[in-house]
ZADO-375164 format. One record per residue (C-alpha): residue number from 1; x, y negated, z. Coordinates in nm, 3 decimals, always signed. Layout:
residues N
+-----+---------+---------+---------+
| num |       x |       y |       z |
+-----+---------+---------+---------+
| NUM |       X |       Y |       Z |
...
+-----+---------+---------+---------+
END
This chain:
residues 417
+-----+---------+---------+---------+
| num |       x |       y |       z |
+-----+---------+---------+---------+
|   1 |  -1.109 |  -1.449 |  -3.053 |
|   2 |  -1.229 |  -1.525 |  -2.659 |
|   3 |  -1.559 |  -1.346 |  -2.766 |
|   4 |  -1.376 |  -1.029 |  -2.898 |
|   5 |  -1.178 |  -1.031 |  -2.586 |
|   6 |  -1.500 |  -1.074 |  -2.346 |
|   7 |  -1.691 |  -0.801 |  -2.536 |
|   8 |  -1.383 |  -0.574 |  -2.489 |
|   9 |  -1.344 |  -0.633 |  -2.141 |
|  10 |  -1.702 |  -0.554 |  -2.079 |
|  11 |  -1.685 |  -0.224 |  -2.261 |
|  12 |  -1.372 |  -0.161 |  -2.053 |
|  13 |  -1.486 |  -0.233 |  -1.705 |
|  14 |  -1.833 |  -0.044 |  -1.801 |
|  15 |  -1.644 |  +0.288 |  -1.907 |
|  16 |  -1.445 |  +0.248 |  -1.579 |
|  17 |  -1.761 |  +0.266 |  -1.342 |
|  18 |  -1.656 |  -0.091 |  -1.232 |
|  19 |  -1.371 |  +0.077 |  -1.034 |
|  20 |  -1.148 |  -0.207 |  -1.162 |
|  21 |  -1.388 |  -0.492 |  -1.082 |
|  22 |  -1.234 |  -0.742 |  -0.798 |
|  23 |  -1.447 |  -0.670 |  -0.450 |
|  24 |  -1.659 |  -0.974 |  -0.342 |
|  25 |  -1.508 |  -0.944 |  +0.008 |
|  26 |  -1.241 |  -0.716 |  +0.189 |
|  27 |  -1.320 |  -0.456 |  +0.413 |
|  28 |  -1.063 |  -0.491 |  +0.677 |
|  29 |  -0.934 |  -0.283 |  +0.990 |
|  30 |  -1.078 |  -0.477 |  +1.275 |
|  31 |  -0.758 |  -0.618 |  +1.445 |
|  32 |  -0.722 |  -0.612 |  +1.853 |
|  33 |  -0.790 |  -0.983 |  +1.896 |
|  34 |  -0.955 |  -1.285 |  +1.755 |
|  35 |  -0.999 |  -1.646 |  +1.806 |
|  36 |  -1.391 |  -1.637 |  +1.737 |
|  37 |  -1.593 |  -1.321 |  +1.671 |
|  38 |  -1.950 |  -1.358 |  +1.502 |
|  39 |  -2.183 |  -1.111 |  +1.578 |
|  40 |  -2.423 |  -1.058 |  +1.320 |
|  41 |  -2.352 |  -1.034 |  +0.935 |
|  42 |  -2.678 |  -1.184 |  +0.816 |
|  43 |  -2.702 |  -1.521 |  +0.645 |
|  44 |  -2.675 |  -1.726 |  +0.987 |
|  45 |  -2.355 |  -1.547 |  +1.079 |
|  46 |  -2.167 |  -1.555 |  +0.757 |
|  47 |  -2.262 |  -1.915 |  +0.734 |
|  48 |  -2.159 |  -1.989 |  +1.069 |
|  49 |  -1.821 |  -1.799 |  +1.004 |
|  50 |  -1.790 |  -2.008 |  +0.681 |
|  51 |  -1.833 |  -2.336 |  +0.819 |
|  52 |  -1.611 |  -2.233 |  +1.126 |
|  53 |  -1.337 |  -2.183 |  +0.840 |
|  54 |  -1.444 |  -2.476 |  +0.603 |
|  55 |  -1.544 |  -2.773 |  +0.860 |
|  56 |  -1.341 |  -2.693 |  +1.145 |
|  57 |  -1.043 |  -2.497 |  +1.016 |
|  58 |  -1.079 |  -2.189 |  +1.209 |
|  59 |  -1.006 |  -1.900 |  +0.984 |
|  60 |  -0.910 |  -1.642 |  +1.282 |
|  61 |  -1.274 |  -1.503 |  +1.270 |
|  62 |  -1.434 |  -1.186 |  +1.223 |
|  63 |  -1.793 |  -1.116 |  +1.151 |
|  64 |  -1.907 |  -0.782 |  +1.307 |
|  65 |  -2.223 |  -0.624 |  +1.131 |
|  66 |  -2.366 |  -0.301 |  +1.275 |
|  67 |  -2.489 |  -0.187 |  +0.926 |
|  68 |  -2.425 |  -0.353 |  +0.597 |
|  69 |  -2.407 |  -0.747 |  +0.478 |
|  70 |  -2.751 |  -0.853 |  +0.475 |
|  71 |  -2.941 |  -0.567 |  +0.575 |
|  72 |  -3.103 |  -0.710 |  +0.849 |
|  73 |  -3.389 |  -1.006 |  +0.824 |
|  74 |  -3.178 |  -1.179 |  +0.574 |
|  75 |  -3.310 |  -0.891 |  +0.315 |
|  76 |  -3.618 |  -0.847 |  +0.485 |
|  77 |  -3.830 |  -1.194 |  +0.455 |
|  78 |  -4.025 |  -1.388 |  +0.220 |
|  79 |  -3.737 |  -1.626 |  +0.108 |
|  80 |  -3.929 |  -1.945 |  +0.146 |
|  81 |  -3.735 |  -2.276 |  +0.202 |
|  82 |  -3.931 |  -2.602 |  +0.347 |
|  83 |  -3.843 |  -2.874 |  +0.600 |
|  84 |  -4.213 |  -3.001 |  +0.649 |
|  85 |  -4.188 |  -2.941 |  +1.037 |
|  86 |  -4.369 |  -3.163 |  +1.297 |
|  87 |  -4.187 |  -3.261 |  +1.563 |
|  88 |  -3.863 |  -3.495 |  +1.473 |
|  89 |  -3.611 |  -3.219 |  +1.653 |
|  90 |  -3.735 |  -2.951 |  +1.413 |
|  91 |  -3.781 |  -3.156 |  +1.114 |
|  92 |  -3.412 |  -3.299 |  +1.128 |
|  93 |  -3.234 |  -2.957 |  +1.155 |
|  94 |  -3.481 |  -2.823 |  +0.875 |
|  95 |  -3.456 |  -3.115 |  +0.650 |
|  96 |  -3.061 |  -3.102 |  +0.712 |
|  97 |  -3.074 |  -2.746 |  +0.609 |
|  98 |  -3.259 |  -2.794 |  +0.277 |
|  99 |  -3.007 |  -3.084 |  +0.184 |
| 100 |  -2.756 |  -2.820 |  +0.226 |
| 101 |  -2.983 |  -2.582 |  +0.002 |
| 102 |  -2.968 |  -2.822 |  -0.276 |
| 103 |  -2.590 |  -2.804 |  -0.296 |
| 104 |  -2.522 |  -2.471 |  -0.200 |
| 105 |  -2.491 |  -2.287 |  -0.502 |
| 106 |  -2.224 |  -2.551 |  -0.620 |
| 107 |  -2.053 |  -2.524 |  -0.278 |
| 108 |  -2.036 |  -2.142 |  -0.279 |
| 109 |  -1.971 |  -2.106 |  -0.652 |
| 110 |  -2.231 |  -1.849 |  -0.616 |
| 111 |  -2.599 |  -1.868 |  -0.776 |
| 112 |  -2.817 |  -1.839 |  -0.493 |
| 113 |  -3.116 |  -1.880 |  -0.691 |
| 114 |  -3.257 |  -2.162 |  -0.504 |
| 115 |  -3.567 |  -2.279 |  -0.691 |
| 116 |  -3.743 |  -2.581 |  -0.561 |
| 117 |  -4.101 |  -2.513 |  -0.681 |
| 118 |  -4.266 |  -2.688 |  -0.419 |
| 119 |  -4.456 |  -2.543 |  -0.102 |
| 120 |  -4.840 |  -2.570 |  -0.026 |
| 121 |  -4.980 |  -2.527 |  +0.327 |
| 122 |  -5.352 |  -2.503 |  +0.290 |
| 123 |  -5.627 |  -2.641 |  +0.500 |
| 124 |  -5.974 |  -2.436 |  +0.553 |
| 125 |  -6.116 |  -2.659 |  +0.823 |
| 126 |  -6.152 |  -3.035 |  +0.911 |
| 127 |  -5.901 |  -2.952 |  +1.206 |
| 128 |  -5.686 |  -2.797 |  +0.972 |
| 129 |  -5.676 |  -3.091 |  +0.781 |
| 130 |  -5.640 |  -3.328 |  +1.075 |
| 131 |  -5.341 |  -3.117 |  +1.151 |
| 132 |  -5.196 |  -3.145 |  +0.808 |
| 133 |  -5.234 |  -3.508 |  +0.777 |
| 134 |  -5.061 |  -3.568 |  +1.096 |
| 135 |  -4.804 |  -3.360 |  +0.992 |
| 136 |  -4.748 |  -3.511 |  +0.665 |
| 137 |  -4.737 |  -3.877 |  +0.819 |
| 138 |  -4.474 |  -3.755 |  +1.087 |
| 139 |  -4.264 |  -3.620 |  +0.781 |
| 140 |  -4.287 |  -3.944 |  +0.591 |
| 141 |  -4.164 |  -4.139 |  +0.902 |
| 142 |  -3.874 |  -3.881 |  +0.909 |
| 143 |  -3.788 |  -3.915 |  +0.517 |
| 144 |  -3.906 |  -3.592 |  +0.440 |
| 145 |  -4.116 |  -3.574 |  +0.102 |
| 146 |  -4.478 |  -3.443 |  +0.149 |
| 147 |  -4.825 |  -3.547 |  +0.122 |
| 148 |  -5.180 |  -3.461 |  +0.129 |
| 149 |  -5.345 |  -3.278 |  -0.193 |
| 150 |  -5.702 |  -3.206 |  -0.229 |
| 151 |  -5.877 |  -2.961 |  -0.434 |
| 152 |  -5.871 |  -3.122 |  -0.758 |
| 153 |  -5.500 |  -3.133 |  -0.733 |
| 154 |  -5.444 |  -2.811 |  -0.564 |
| 155 |  -5.642 |  -2.680 |  -0.891 |
| 156 |  -5.404 |  -2.857 |  -1.109 |
| 157 |  -5.099 |  -2.728 |  -0.905 |
| 158 |  -5.248 |  -2.350 |  -0.912 |
| 159 |  -5.487 |  -2.316 |  -1.173 |
| 160 |  -5.554 |  -1.941 |  -1.055 |
| 161 |  -5.654 |  -2.000 |  -0.698 |
| 162 |  -6.025 |  -1.972 |  -0.601 |
| 163 |  -6.164 |  -2.315 |  -0.497 |
| 164 |  -6.551 |  -2.200 |  -0.469 |
| 165 |  -6.668 |  -2.390 |  -0.177 |
| 166 |  -6.880 |  -2.064 |  -0.069 |
| 167 |  -6.592 |  -1.839 |  +0.023 |
| 168 |  -6.478 |  -1.715 |  +0.361 |
| 169 |  -6.188 |  -1.957 |  +0.416 |
| 170 |  -6.311 |  -2.255 |  +0.161 |
| 171 |  -5.986 |  -2.465 |  +0.067 |
| 172 |  -6.057 |  -2.849 |  +0.176 |
| 173 |  -5.680 |  -2.936 |  +0.083 |
| 174 |  -5.315 |  -2.911 |  +0.176 |
| 175 |  -4.979 |  -3.030 |  +0.245 |
| 176 |  -4.729 |  -3.031 |  -0.024 |
| 177 |  -4.364 |  -3.040 |  -0.033 |
| 178 |  -4.237 |  -3.066 |  -0.383 |
| 179 |  -3.873 |  -3.016 |  -0.300 |
| 180 |  -3.954 |  -2.706 |  -0.095 |
| 181 |  -3.914 |  -2.351 |  -0.267 |
| 182 |  -3.797 |  -2.024 |  -0.241 |
| 183 |  -3.415 |  -1.888 |  -0.296 |
| 184 |  -3.274 |  -1.512 |  -0.346 |
| 185 |  -3.186 |  -1.360 |  +0.006 |
| 186 |  -2.912 |  -1.116 |  -0.109 |
| 187 |  -2.776 |  -1.398 |  -0.309 |
| 188 |  -2.741 |  -1.628 |  -0.003 |
| 189 |  -2.571 |  -1.355 |  +0.209 |
| 190 |  -2.318 |  -1.248 |  -0.049 |
| 191 |  -2.226 |  -1.604 |  -0.146 |
| 192 |  -2.146 |  -1.685 |  +0.224 |
| 193 |  -1.961 |  -1.350 |  +0.247 |
| 194 |  -1.743 |  -1.384 |  -0.048 |
| 195 |  -1.651 |  -1.771 |  +0.057 |
| 196 |  -1.547 |  -1.697 |  +0.416 |
| 197 |  -1.384 |  -1.401 |  +0.294 |
| 198 |  -1.168 |  -1.611 |  +0.061 |
| 199 |  -1.073 |  -1.841 |  +0.359 |
| 200 |  -0.965 |  -1.558 |  +0.580 |
| 201 |  -1.240 |  -1.454 |  +0.775 |
| 202 |  -1.256 |  -1.094 |  +0.822 |
| 203 |  -1.604 |  -0.927 |  +0.754 |
| 204 |  -1.635 |  -0.586 |  +0.915 |
| 205 |  -1.958 |  -0.355 |  +0.838 |
| 206 |  -2.054 |  -0.050 |  +1.017 |
| 207 |  -1.925 |  -0.225 |  +1.340 |
| 208 |  -2.194 |  -0.203 |  +1.613 |
| 209 |  -2.123 |  -0.400 |  +1.933 |
| 210 |  -2.188 |  -0.189 |  +2.231 |
| 211 |  -2.063 |  -0.434 |  +2.501 |
| 212 |  -1.963 |  -0.746 |  +2.651 |
| 213 |  -1.647 |  -0.806 |  +2.874 |
| 214 |  -1.643 |  -1.065 |  +3.100 |
| 215 |  -1.377 |  -1.180 |  +3.376 |
| 216 |  -1.446 |  -1.469 |  +3.568 |
| 217 |  -1.766 |  -1.593 |  +3.454 |
| 218 |  -1.611 |  -1.592 |  +3.076 |
| 219 |  -1.637 |  -1.356 |  +2.785 |
| 220 |  -1.305 |  -1.164 |  +2.738 |
| 221 |  -1.352 |  -0.889 |  +2.494 |
| 222 |  -1.581 |  -0.744 |  +2.273 |
| 223 |  -1.650 |  -0.353 |  +2.312 |
| 224 |  -1.750 |  -0.182 |  +1.959 |
| 225 |  -1.789 |  +0.150 |  +1.806 |
| 226 |  -1.451 |  +0.070 |  +1.642 |
| 227 |  -1.268 |  -0.020 |  +1.955 |
| 228 |  -1.238 |  -0.289 |  +2.191 |
| 229 |  -1.152 |  -0.626 |  +2.073 |
| 230 |  -1.027 |  -0.895 |  +2.265 |
| 231 |  -1.167 |  -1.283 |  +2.177 |
| 232 |  -1.187 |  -1.653 |  +2.287 |
| 233 |  -1.549 |  -1.702 |  +2.203 |
| 234 |  -1.830 |  -1.511 |  +2.075 |
| 235 |  -2.136 |  -1.623 |  +1.871 |
| 236 |  -2.420 |  -1.392 |  +1.862 |
| 237 |  -2.664 |  -1.445 |  +1.573 |
| 238 |  -2.847 |  -1.100 |  +1.531 |
| 239 |  -3.215 |  -1.215 |  +1.499 |
| 240 |  -3.440 |  -0.945 |  +1.655 |
| 241 |  -3.191 |  -0.761 |  +1.874 |
| 242 |  -3.067 |  -1.115 |  +2.051 |
| 243 |  -3.243 |  -0.996 |  +2.403 |
| 244 |  -3.032 |  -0.667 |  +2.360 |
| 245 |  -2.728 |  -0.839 |  +2.321 |
| 246 |  -2.812 |  -1.071 |  +2.587 |
| 247 |  -2.853 |  -0.784 |  +2.801 |
| 248 |  -2.515 |  -0.661 |  +2.775 |
| 249 |  -2.408 |  -1.012 |  +2.956 |
| 250 |  -2.641 |  -0.960 |  +3.230 |
| 251 |  -2.870 |  -1.252 |  +3.079 |
| 252 |  -3.254 |  -1.252 |  +3.010 |
| 253 |  -3.365 |  -1.472 |  +2.728 |
| 254 |  -3.727 |  -1.614 |  +2.684 |
| 255 |  -3.797 |  -1.431 |  +2.363 |
| 256 |  -4.008 |  -1.154 |  +2.240 |
| 257 |  -3.930 |  -0.941 |  +1.939 |
| 258 |  -4.208 |  -0.828 |  +1.683 |
| 259 |  -4.224 |  -0.658 |  +1.339 |
| 260 |  -4.317 |  -0.905 |  +1.080 |
| 261 |  -4.481 |  -0.796 |  +0.760 |
| 262 |  -4.383 |  -0.830 |  +0.403 |
| 263 |  -4.487 |  -0.658 |  +0.059 |
| 264 |  -4.442 |  -0.696 |  -0.304 |
| 265 |  -4.646 |  -0.621 |  -0.594 |
| 266 |  -4.553 |  -0.457 |  -0.932 |
| 267 |  -4.404 |  -0.720 |  -1.177 |
| 268 |  -4.637 |  -0.951 |  -1.407 |
| 269 |  -4.571 |  -1.203 |  -1.614 |
| 270 |  -4.529 |  -1.566 |  -1.484 |
| 271 |  -4.854 |  -1.691 |  -1.315 |
| 272 |  -4.770 |  -1.832 |  -0.983 |
| 273 |  -4.543 |  -2.153 |  -1.007 |
| 274 |  -4.538 |  -2.247 |  -0.660 |
| 275 |  -4.538 |  -2.117 |  -0.303 |
| 276 |  -4.893 |  -2.072 |  -0.125 |
| 277 |  -4.906 |  -2.043 |  +0.233 |
| 278 |  -5.209 |  -2.005 |  +0.452 |
| 279 |  -5.237 |  -2.002 |  +0.847 |
| 280 |  -5.587 |  -1.941 |  +0.879 |
| 281 |  -5.581 |  -1.654 |  +0.655 |
| 282 |  -5.222 |  -1.527 |  +0.785 |
| 283 |  -5.055 |  -1.490 |  +0.440 |
| 284 |  -4.834 |  -1.654 |  +0.209 |
| 285 |  -4.725 |  -1.588 |  -0.150 |
| 286 |  -4.503 |  -1.635 |  -0.437 |
| 287 |  -4.362 |  -1.503 |  -0.754 |
| 288 |  -3.996 |  -1.385 |  -0.782 |
| 289 |  -3.811 |  -1.437 |  -1.105 |
| 290 |  -3.854 |  -1.063 |  -1.157 |
| 291 |  -4.225 |  -1.126 |  -1.180 |
| 292 |  -4.334 |  -0.952 |  -0.823 |
| 293 |  -4.557 |  -1.111 |  -0.594 |
| 294 |  -4.371 |  -1.173 |  -0.283 |
| 295 |  -4.668 |  -1.135 |  -0.007 |
| 296 |  -4.583 |  -1.229 |  +0.383 |
| 297 |  -4.819 |  -1.119 |  +0.657 |
| 298 |  -4.836 |  -1.191 |  +1.023 |
| 299 |  -4.636 |  -1.005 |  +1.302 |
| 300 |  -4.788 |  -0.720 |  +1.476 |
| 301 |  -4.933 |  -0.818 |  +1.815 |
| 302 |  -4.696 |  -0.562 |  +2.007 |
| 303 |  -4.329 |  -0.596 |  +2.067 |
| 304 |  -4.119 |  -0.369 |  +1.858 |
| 305 |  -3.816 |  -0.290 |  +1.634 |
| 306 |  -3.984 |  -0.095 |  +1.356 |
| 307 |  -3.863 |  -0.213 |  +1.022 |
| 308 |  -4.168 |  -0.079 |  +0.828 |
| 309 |  -4.494 |  -0.189 |  +0.693 |
| 310 |  -4.809 |  -0.143 |  +0.937 |
| 311 |  -5.135 |  -0.048 |  +0.751 |
| 312 |  -5.386 |  -0.272 |  +0.921 |
| 313 |  -5.170 |  -0.586 |  +0.908 |
| 314 |  -5.135 |  -0.531 |  +0.506 |
| 315 |  -5.483 |  -0.414 |  +0.448 |
| 316 |  -5.573 |  -0.763 |  +0.625 |
| 317 |  -5.348 |  -0.966 |  +0.455 |
| 318 |  -5.418 |  -0.860 |  +0.101 |
| 319 |  -5.792 |  -0.891 |  +0.167 |
| 320 |  -5.740 |  -1.252 |  +0.244 |
| 321 |  -5.497 |  -1.301 |  -0.066 |
| 322 |  -5.750 |  -1.151 |  -0.293 |
| 323 |  -6.007 |  -1.370 |  -0.182 |
| 324 |  -5.782 |  -1.690 |  -0.262 |
| 325 |  -5.663 |  -1.530 |  -0.579 |
| 326 |  -5.905 |  -1.261 |  -0.733 |
| 327 |  -5.717 |  -1.186 |  -1.040 |
| 328 |  -5.461 |  -1.014 |  -0.780 |
| 329 |  -5.723 |  -0.761 |  -0.709 |
| 330 |  -5.575 |  -0.546 |  -1.034 |
| 331 |  -5.210 |  -0.539 |  -0.904 |
| 332 |  -5.065 |  -0.238 |  -0.746 |
| 333 |  -4.850 |  -0.286 |  -0.457 |
| 334 |  -4.492 |  -0.166 |  -0.495 |
| 335 |  -4.347 |  -0.142 |  -0.128 |
| 336 |  -4.377 |  -0.296 |  +0.206 |
| 337 |  -4.149 |  -0.336 |  +0.499 |
| 338 |  -4.117 |  -0.511 |  +0.835 |
| 339 |  -3.851 |  -0.730 |  +0.975 |
| 340 |  -3.755 |  -0.806 |  +1.334 |
| 341 |  -3.846 |  -1.176 |  +1.440 |
| 342 |  -3.772 |  -1.303 |  +1.779 |
| 343 |  -4.009 |  -1.556 |  +1.875 |
| 344 |  -3.961 |  -1.827 |  +2.151 |
| 345 |  -4.261 |  -1.951 |  +2.368 |
| 346 |  -4.245 |  -2.297 |  +2.174 |
| 347 |  -4.178 |  -2.131 |  +1.837 |
| 348 |  -3.839 |  -2.281 |  +1.801 |
| 349 |  -3.479 |  -2.157 |  +1.815 |
| 350 |  -3.211 |  -2.119 |  +2.074 |
| 351 |  -2.899 |  -2.266 |  +1.957 |
| 352 |  -2.632 |  -2.314 |  +2.189 |
| 353 |  -2.402 |  -2.247 |  +2.505 |
| 354 |  -2.508 |  -1.979 |  +2.778 |
| 355 |  -2.413 |  -1.984 |  +3.126 |
| 356 |  -2.117 |  -1.740 |  +3.034 |
| 357 |  -1.808 |  -1.932 |  +2.943 |
| 358 |  -1.734 |  -1.867 |  +2.566 |
| 359 |  -2.066 |  -1.688 |  +2.464 |
| 360 |  -2.298 |  -1.861 |  +2.248 |
| 361 |  -2.624 |  -1.778 |  +2.127 |
| 362 |  -2.825 |  -1.837 |  +1.823 |
| 363 |  -3.192 |  -1.689 |  +1.821 |
| 364 |  -3.526 |  -1.720 |  +1.820 |
| 365 |  -3.604 |  -1.837 |  +1.496 |
| 366 |  -3.948 |  -1.659 |  +1.451 |
| 367 |  -4.052 |  -1.650 |  +1.097 |
| 368 |  -3.853 |  -1.998 |  +1.028 |
| 369 |  -3.470 |  -1.828 |  +1.025 |
| 370 |  -3.443 |  -1.787 |  +0.628 |
| 371 |  -3.495 |  -2.148 |  +0.541 |
| 372 |  -3.282 |  -2.282 |  +0.802 |
| 373 |  -2.964 |  -2.045 |  +0.706 |
| 374 |  -2.699 |  -2.322 |  +0.596 |
| 375 |  -2.837 |  -2.575 |  +0.864 |
| 376 |  -2.800 |  -2.332 |  +1.146 |
| 377 |  -2.454 |  -2.179 |  +1.033 |
| 378 |  -2.349 |  -2.568 |  +1.019 |
| 379 |  -2.476 |  -2.669 |  +1.369 |
| 380 |  -2.387 |  -2.323 |  +1.535 |
| 381 |  -2.014 |  -2.354 |  +1.374 |
| 382 |  -1.976 |  -2.687 |  +1.537 |
| 383 |  -2.126 |  -2.589 |  +1.867 |
| 384 |  -1.863 |  -2.276 |  +1.903 |
| 385 |  -1.578 |  -2.467 |  +1.768 |
| 386 |  -1.641 |  -2.805 |  +2.016 |
| 387 |  -1.786 |  -2.596 |  +2.281 |
| 388 |  -2.061 |  -2.851 |  +2.275 |
| 389 |  -2.372 |  -2.871 |  +2.067 |
| 390 |  -2.416 |  -3.106 |  +1.766 |
| 391 |  -2.696 |  -3.368 |  +1.772 |
| 392 |  -2.897 |  -3.174 |  +1.542 |
| 393 |  -2.901 |  -2.872 |  +1.777 |
| 394 |  -2.886 |  -3.028 |  +2.106 |
| 395 |  -3.243 |  -3.025 |  +2.197 |
| 396 |  -3.262 |  -2.639 |  +2.097 |
| 397 |  -3.057 |  -2.575 |  +2.413 |
| 398 |  -3.140 |  -2.256 |  +2.649 |
| 399 |  -3.195 |  -2.466 |  +2.927 |
| 400 |  -3.518 |  -2.658 |  +2.812 |
| 401 |  -3.691 |  -2.357 |  +2.918 |
| 402 |  -3.656 |  -2.499 |  +3.286 |
| 403 |  -3.647 |  -2.845 |  +3.218 |
| 404 |  -3.982 |  -2.825 |  +3.025 |
| 405 |  -3.837 |  -2.997 |  +2.727 |
| 406 |  -4.005 |  -2.803 |  +2.520 |
| 407 |  -4.027 |  -2.826 |  +2.121 |
| 408 |  -4.396 |  -2.691 |  +2.018 |
| 409 |  -4.405 |  -2.581 |  +1.675 |
| 410 |  -4.654 |  -2.338 |  +1.651 |
| 411 |  -4.860 |  -2.531 |  +1.429 |
| 412 |  -4.609 |  -2.594 |  +1.148 |
| 413 |  -4.350 |  -2.309 |  +1.246 |
| 414 |  -4.533 |  -2.049 |  +1.006 |
| 415 |  -4.852 |  -1.795 |  +1.002 |
| 416 |  -4.672 |  -1.533 |  +1.251 |
| 417 |  -4.691 |  -1.763 |  +1.570 |
+-----+---------+---------+---------+
END
């Protein structure tokens, strides 16, 4: 009987063109006042709203997104998740995020398709290998899994990789983090959105913030394309557009925005079972569950907000990928795009308070934003709720650029820096 009912229900919903399906989250009209507004409906913003509601009991929250949920950097990245960063501050934050990733599907009751297939960071020179050994040792001291692997083991992990010592960038070894992997970017945004909505958070799409109203040194209201909304606290999580929002509050952030290139191939049978990254050749690649090769490149050298591919970057990246994986030369590329990354001088994020009371910024993630999604939302929610940073993000305050307490992660942050 249950089987017959499920078949009947499936047919009924198919014939109704899904009109009777329950919506994943509401589309409310914004109220005139909220306790907290989160600007930015990507993974970080939605995670912040979710943890504000779940951990801190603050449900009088609105998430404002100028487009659609997950339409920014959350849907424009290569979905890699890892925590093998060099310095203690960054390693602890990303490791906390990775631990949240491991239970996220169960927590949200939504399959985010987190696949712990491992991440290889290749070394092509003696200096690369010295840096890899230093980072792996630092990781292990922080309780983070990782080991140095050499060509024989790399060949076992990735049989199709070209390990000829005579190629332009010969592979001398790599770091390997077995718990790293990939997740489905859309599912992460949808899962957090649905869970936040279920706890009373208003998710408002097509609502662009065009101004921040201040009185007496504190934020009082947010001007949007749907009207003015009064508010006590505002958390800004808008990736590459953080400097634009900061300017609305007469602030200048020490970040630059660059287009970051990515592309995917036609789908093929499973042939790459881990993530491969290389700083030297400025490329990284994994295979999606659909069979597409998801390829990431470097950033364009100029500042910009273009969400499209750049031919010279794509050409250089594919040349490097084909040298490492000659069999890939027979594949056709389906599409390319660009995401907008905001890069801080030390390749680490800014998460914390600002000189404007009640205004908080979460930005500067560069190429490392997606992997930090749940951890970023967790610490940012704590910061907003308590008007003070959590110990995990205390070192990522804006003030570090005047005190000189930088966290230089250029070597481990990703190929884009």
